[in-house]
C-alpha positions as CSV (number, residue, x, y, z in Angstrom):
1,X,0.0,-0.2,0.2
2,X,1.5,3.3,-1.1
3,X,0.7,6.1,1.0
4,X,-1.3,9.2,0.6
5,X,1.1,11.8,1.2
6,X,4.6,11.7,4.0
7,X,6.3,14.9,4.9
8,X,10.3,14.5,5.2
9,X,12.0,12.2,8.3
10,X,13.3,14.9,10.0
11,X,17.5,14.1,11.4
12,X,16.3,13.1,15.6
13,X,13.4,10.7,13.6
14,X,16.1,10.0,10.6
15,X,18.5,8.4,13.2
16,X,16.1,6.7,15.2
17,X,15.2,4.9,12.2
18,X,18.6,3.6,11.4
19,X,18.9,2.4,14.3
20,X,15.6,0.7,14.1
21,X,16.0,-0.6,11.0
22,X,12.9,0.7,10.4
23,X,13.8,3.2,6.9
24,X,12.5,-0.1,4.1
25,X,12.7,1.8,1.5
26,X,12.3,5.6,1.7
27,X,13.9,8.3,3.6
28,X,11.7,11.3,2.1
29,X,8.5,12.7,2.1
30,X,5.8,12.5,-1.0
31,X,2.7,14.2,-1.8
32,X,0.5,10.9,-3.4
33,X,-2.6,12.9,-2.6
34,X,-4.6,15.8,-1.5
35,X,-7.1,15.6,0.7
36,X,-10.7,16.5,-1.9
37,X,-11.5,19.5,0.8
38,X,-8.4,21.1,2.6
39,X,-9.5,23.4,5.0
40,X,-9.0,27.1,5.7
41,X,-6.5,29.4,6.5
42,X,-7.2,30.6,9.8
43,X,-8.4,33.6,11.4
44,X,-6.1,34.2,14.9
45,X,-8.1,37.1,15.9
46,X,-8.5,35.5,19.2
47,X,-5.0,34.7,20.7
48,X,-3.4,37.6,21.5
49,X,-1.0,39.1,18.9
50,X,2.3,40.1,19.2
51,X,3.0,43.7,19.5
52,X,3.1,46.2,16.4
53,X,5.6,48.4,18.3
54,X,8.0,48.0,15.5
55,X,8.0,47.8,12.1
56,X,6.5,44.8,9.7
57,X,10.0,45.0,8.2
58,X,12.1,44.9,11.4
59,X,9.9,41.9,12.9
60,X,10.7,39.5,9.5
61,X,14.3,40.4,10.2
62,X,13.9,39.4,14.1
63,X,12.3,36.2,13.0
64,X,15.2,35.8,10.1
65,X,17.5,36.2,12.7
66,X,16.6,33.1,15.1
67,X,15.5,30.4,11.6
68,X,18.8,28.1,12.2
69,X,22.5,29.2,12.0
70,X,24.9,28.5,9.3
71,X,25.4,25.5,7.8
72,X,28.1,22.8,9.6
73,X,30.2,19.9,7.8
74,X,27.5,19.5,5.3
75,X,27.4,22.8,4.1
76,X,30.9,23.1,4.1
77,X,31.4,20.1,2.1
78,X,28.6,21.5,-0.6
79,X,30.9,24.7,-1.1
80,X,33.2,22.4,-2.5
81,X,31.4,21.1,-5.6
82,X,30.7,23.4,-8.6
83,X,27.6,25.2,-8.5
84,X,25.0,24.0,-10.8
85,X,25.3,27.3,-13.4
86,X,24.3,26.8,-16.6
87,X,23.4,22.7,-17.3
88,X,21.0,21.6,-19.9
89,X,18.7,20.5,-17.9
90,X,18.7,23.5,-15.4
91,X,17.9,25.7,-17.8
92,X,14.9,24.2,-19.3
93,X,14.0,23.4,-15.9
94,X,13.9,27.4,-15.3
95,X,12.2,27.9,-18.1
96,X,9.1,25.2,-17.0
97,X,9.3,27.0,-13.1
98,X,9.1,30.8,-14.6
99,X,6.4,30.5,-17.5
100,X,4.3,28.1,-15.5
101,X,4.5,30.3,-11.8
102,X,5.0,33.6,-13.5
103,X,7.9,34.1,-12.6
104,X,10.9,36.1,-13.4
105,X,13.7,34.0,-16.1
106,X,16.5,35.3,-15.1
107,X,15.3,35.0,-11.4
108,X,14.5,31.2,-11.5
109,X,18.0,30.8,-13.3
110,X,19.8,32.8,-10.8
111,X,18.7,31.2,-8.2
112,X,19.3,27.6,-9.5
113,X,23.2,29.0,-10.8
114,X,23.8,28.4,-7.1
115,X,23.0,25.4,-6.4
116,X,25.3,23.1,-5.0
117,X,25.0,19.1,-5.4
118,X,25.3,17.0,-2.3
119,X,27.3,13.8,-2.0
120,X,26.0,13.4,1.9
121,X,22.2,13.6,0.3
122,X,22.9,11.4,-2.4
123,X,24.2,8.9,0.0
124,X,22.0,9.8,2.6
125,X,18.5,9.0,0.7
126,X,19.7,5.7,-0.3
127,X,17.6,2.8,1.6
128,X,19.2,1.3,4.3
129,X,21.4,-2.2,4.5
130,X,19.2,-5.3,3.6
131,X,18.7,-7.3,6.5
132,X,18.4,-5.6,10.2
133,X,15.8,-6.1,12.4
134,X,13.1,-3.7,12.4
135,X,12.5,-3.3,17.2
136,X,9.8,-1.1,18.2
137,X,11.3,-1.1,21.3
138,X,14.9,0.7,20.4
139,X,12.8,3.3,18.6
140,X,11.0,3.7,21.0
141,X,13.9,4.6,23.7
142,X,14.4,7.1,21.2
143,X,12.2,9.6,21.5
144,X,9.9,8.8,24.5
145,X,12.5,10.4,27.6
146,X,12.9,12.6,30.1
147,X,14.4,15.0,28.1
148,X,12.0,14.7,25.2
149,X,9.3,14.6,27.5
150,X,10.3,17.6,30.2
151,X,11.1,19.4,26.4
152,X,7.4,19.2,25.2
153,X,6.3,20.5,28.9
154,X,8.3,23.7,28.1
155,X,7.4,24.2,24.6
156,X,3.4,23.5,26.3
157,X,4.1,25.6,28.7
158,X,5.4,29.0,26.3
159,X,2.6,28.5,23.7
160,X,0.0,27.5,25.4
161,X,-2.1,29.7,24.0
162,X,-1.4,29.0,20.8
163,X,-2.1,25.4,21.5
164,X,-5.5,25.6,22.5
165,X,-6.9,28.1,19.5
166,X,-5.6,25.0,17.4
167,X,-7.8,23.3,19.5
168,X,-10.3,25.2,19.3
169,X,-10.1,25.4,15.6
170,X,-8.8,22.2,14.2
171,X,-9.9,19.1,17.2
172,X,-6.2,18.7,17.3
173,X,-5.4,17.8,21.1
174,X,-2.2,20.1,21.8
175,X,-0.1,16.8,23.2
176,X,-0.6,14.7,19.5
177,X,0.6,18.9,18.1
178,X,3.7,19.0,20.8
179,X,4.4,15.3,20.2
180,X,4.9,16.0,16.4
181,X,7.2,19.1,16.8
182,X,8.9,16.8,19.0
183,X,9.5,13.7,18.0
184,X,10.4,15.9,14.7
185,X,12.7,18.2,15.4
186,X,13.1,18.1,19.5
187,X,10.9,21.4,19.6
188,X,13.3,23.1,17.2
189,X,16.4,21.9,18.7
190,X,17.8,19.2,15.1
191,X,15.4,21.2,12.2
192,X,19.1,20.1,9.8
193,X,21.9,22.1,8.6
194,X,22.0,21.0,4.8
195,X,20.8,24.7,2.5
196,X,17.6,23.4,0.9
197,X,18.6,24.6,-2.2
198,X,21.1,22.4,-3.1
199,X,19.4,19.0,-1.7
200,X,16.3,19.6,-3.2
201,X,18.6,20.9,-6.6
202,X,21.5,17.1,-6.2
203,X,17.8,14.7,-6.1
204,X,15.8,16.8,-8.7
205,X,19.5,16.7,-11.0
206,X,21.3,13.9,-9.5
207,X,19.0,11.1,-8.3
208,X,21.4,8.8,-7.0
209,X,21.7,5.0,-9.3
210,X,20.7,1.9,-7.2
211,X,17.0,2.3,-5.9
212,X,13.7,3.9,-7.4
213,X,14.2,6.8,-9.2
214,X,12.2,10.1,-7.4
215,X,13.7,13.0,-9.5
216,X,10.7,14.4,-10.8
217,X,9.1,14.4,-7.4
218,X,12.0,16.2,-6.3
219,X,11.6,18.7,-9.1
220,X,8.4,19.7,-8.0
221,X,9.5,20.2,-4.2
222,X,11.9,22.6,-6.0
223,X,9.7,24.3,-8.1
224,X,7.6,25.0,-4.9
225,X,10.6,26.2,-3.1
226,X,11.7,28.9,-5.9
227,X,7.7,30.0,-5.7
228,X,8.2,30.3,-1.7
229,X,11.5,32.1,-1.9
230,X,9.8,34.6,-4.8
231,X,6.7,35.1,-2.9
232,X,8.6,35.1,0.7
233,X,11.3,38.1,-1.4
234,X,13.8,36.5,0.1
235,X,16.9,34.5,-1.9
236,X,16.0,30.3,-1.9
237,X,18.7,29.4,-1.1
238,X,17.6,31.2,2.6
239,X,16.7,28.4,4.0
240,X,18.2,24.8,6.1
241,X,17.2,22.6,6.3
242,X,17.1,17.9,6.3
243,X,18.9,15.9,4.0
244,X,15.2,15.5,1.7
245,X,14.6,18.9,2.0
246,X,12.1,19.4,4.8
247,X,12.3,22.9,6.8
248,X,10.7,23.8,10.1
249,X,9.7,22.8,13.8
250,X,7.3,20.6,11.4
251,X,9.5,19.3,9.3
252,X,7.3,20.5,6.6
253,X,7.9,20.0,2.3
254,X,8.1,23.0,0.7
255,X,5.2,21.4,-1.4
256,X,3.1,20.7,2.3
257,X,3.9,23.9,3.6
258,X,2.6,25.4,0.3
259,X,-1.3,22.6,0.6
260,X,-1.1,23.0,4.8
261,X,1.1,25.7,6.8
262,X,-1.1,28.7,7.7
263,X,-0.1,32.4,9.3
264,X,-1.5,31.5,12.2
265,X,0.3,34.6,13.9
266,X,-1.1,36.7,11.3
267,X,2.1,38.2,10.4
268,X,2.2,38.3,7.0
269,X,4.8,35.4,6.5
270,X,5.1,31.6,6.6
271,X,8.0,32.1,9.3
272,X,7.8,27.7,10.5
273,X,11.8,27.8,11.3
274,X,10.9,31.1,14.3
275,X,7.7,31.3,15.0
276,X,6.0,28.3,16.9
277,X,2.4,29.7,16.3
278,X,3.1,28.5,12.3
279,X,4.7,26.0,13.2
280,X,1.4,24.7,15.6
281,X,-0.9,25.3,13.4
282,X,0.3,24.2,10.0
283,X,0.3,20.7,12.3
284,X,-2.9,20.6,13.3
285,X,-4.3,21.9,10.2
286,X,-3.1,18.9,8.4
287,X,-3.9,17.0,10.1
288,X,-7.3,17.4,10.6
289,X,-7.2,18.4,6.0
290,X,-6.1,14.5,6.8
291,X,-9.3,13.7,8.9
292,X,-8.4,13.6,12.9
293,X,-11.2,13.5,14.3
294,X,-12.0,15.2,18.0
295,X,-12.4,13.0,20.7
296,X,-11.3,9.4,18.4
297,X,-8.9,7.1,20.3
298,X,-5.6,6.8,18.2
299,X,-5.9,3.1,18.6
300,X,-7.2,0.1,21.2
301,X,-5.6,-3.1,22.5
302,X,-5.7,-6.2,20.9
303,X,-4.8,-9.5,20.9
304,X,-4.1,-11.4,17.8
305,X,-5.1,-14.1,16.2
306,X,-2.9,-17.0,17.1
307,X,-3.9,-18.9,13.8
308,X,-1.6,-17.3,11.4
309,X,-3.7,-17.6,8.1
310,X,-6.2,-14.7,10.3
311,X,-3.2,-13.0,11.6
312,X,-1.9,-12.6,7.9
313,X,-5.1,-11.7,6.6
314,X,-5.6,-8.9,9.1
315,X,-2.3,-7.6,8.4
316,X,-3.0,-7.7,5.2
317,X,-4.4,-4.4,4.6
318,X,-1.2,-2.8,6.5
319,X,-2.1,0.2,8.5
320,X,-5.3,1.3,6.7
321,X,-8.2,0.6,8.5
322,X,-10.2,-2.0,6.7
323,X,-12.2,-4.1,8.9
324,X,-15.3,-4.4,11.8
325,X,-14.6,-5.6,14.9
326,X,-17.0,-8.1,14.4
327,X,-14.7,-9.2,11.7
328,X,-11.5,-8.8,13.9
329,X,-13.5,-11.1,16.3
330,X,-14.6,-13.4,13.5
331,X,-10.6,-13.8,12.7
332,X,-9.3,-14.6,16.4
333,X,-8.2,-11.6,17.6
334,X,-9.4,-10.4,20.5
335,X,-10.8,-6.9,21.5
336,X,-11.9,-4.6,25.0
337,X,-15.1,-3.7,25.0
338,X,-14.7,-0.6,24.0
339,X,-13.3,-1.9,21.5
340,X,-15.3,-4.0,19.8
341,X,-18.2,-1.2,20.3
342,X,-16.2,1.2,18.1
343,X,-18.0,2.6,15.3
344,X,-15.6,2.7,12.7
345,X,-13.0,0.4,10.9
346,X,-10.3,-0.9,12.0
347,X,-6.3,-2.1,11.7
348,X,-4.1,-4.5,13.2
349,X,-1.0,-3.1,13.2
350,X,1.9,-4.8,13.9
351,X,5.3,-3.6,15.4
352,X,8.2,-5.8,15.4
353,X,10.3,-6.1,18.6
354,X,13.9,-7.2,17.0
355,X,14.1,-10.9,17.7
356,X,11.3,-11.1,20.5
357,X,7.6,-11.5,19.7
358,X,5.8,-8.6,18.0
359,X,3.5,-6.1,19.5
360,X,0.2,-5.4,18.3
361,X,-2.9,-3.2,18.8
362,X,-6.1,-2.0,16.8
363,X,-5.7,0.9,14.4
364,X,-8.4,3.3,14.1
365,X,-8.5,6.4,11.7
366,X,-6.7,8.9,14.0
367,X,-4.0,6.3,14.0
368,X,-3.7,6.2,10.4
369,X,-3.7,10.0,10.3
370,X,-0.8,9.7,12.3
371,X,0.8,8.1,9.6
372,X,0.0,10.3,6.7
373,X,2.2,12.9,9.0
374,X,5.1,9.5,8.1
375,X,4.1,6.4,6.5
376,X,5.0,4.1,9.8
377,X,3.5,2.7,12.3
378,X,6.4,3.2,14.5
379,X,7.1,6.8,14.2
380,X,2.9,7.2,14.8
381,X,3.4,5.1,17.9
382,X,6.0,7.0,19.1
383,X,3.8,10.4,18.6
384,X,1.0,8.3,20.5
385,X,3.1,7.5,23.2
386,X,4.7,10.9,23.7
387,X,2.0,12.0,23.6
388,X,0.3,10.0,26.1
389,X,3.1,10.9,28.5
390,X,3.2,14.5,27.8
391,X,-0.5,14.5,29.3
392,X,0.0,12.3,31.8
393,X,2.9,14.9,32.9
394,X,0.5,18.1,32.4
395,X,-2.3,17.1,34.1
396,X,-0.9,18.2,37.4
397,X,-0.3,21.8,35.8
398,X,-3.2,22.3,35.1
């Protein structure tokens, strides 16, 4: 089964996926299909806005100054590579983008001419070595720890107003939004140091051989980056992000940013690096756009069928909710009373634990929504478990 949409795996999440053997072939993100009726932009009038003492231009510069600092070794390596310059395929791409987007051709060409090939990106986009056992226990331990819980509580306290506004508007609980940002970037600590322009140009024009060619997808993302730069009035090389081109606290790809990011603080700019409000609103909007239902559990406990054929039948659709509770029971899966009265479809989700016995849950449509952020049951359970830990730790403070 192919995903509908997956934002790119963030730096921290990437490391954990590699360590736990959970990168079975695709390490970037893709947008296979948009929701039929994406939610509209919101008015943030109910949230106290930032003081407007400084002119908008100065406020904008303050936000940019807080964006990720200069690149580290990865960016240094980029400087040693030749710029794409006037390569024929790059020139043709520039002409096509300028015409379709209504951008000045000379400006587009100038932006792309500065892009450099990054060998490190070509290596990182490749699948991990075969034969590595998946391990949910190891993966979970990377994200559910004291530091990430404490950091999440601080983030929640600091931005409680925006989180409540997002909850009211889209029905996504604060702890889920905080957990997504926590898993993606450790609340902004690890947003990536690759220059996004270089990463996307590399994967657009020099996608490595040895795996399924996704250069067409990355060209769409590079086009979206150019359109974003033109709209924001900055150079296309302004942003830093992951090796696959994901940006900011929530690690949105440029195309996802164009479709689902919201200017939640209403300052006239989408800034997912420095504006926690924009990041919070964008994550909540994204999950709601893919069907998040308020007050619906993400999953139930389940005892998987003992019969291997019945278990295989329930596992066949993977994370897509397909079976009624009655069909679960007919296949020998044992559900608790609240799950047996569930009025929607369920998916039997298997989480492997290396050489130990797998873990199983019965995922609802909300579980599936979390996997639209990253096409992985392990990722979804990490977000869900972190959100539960945050909710429990936050309860005494409220």
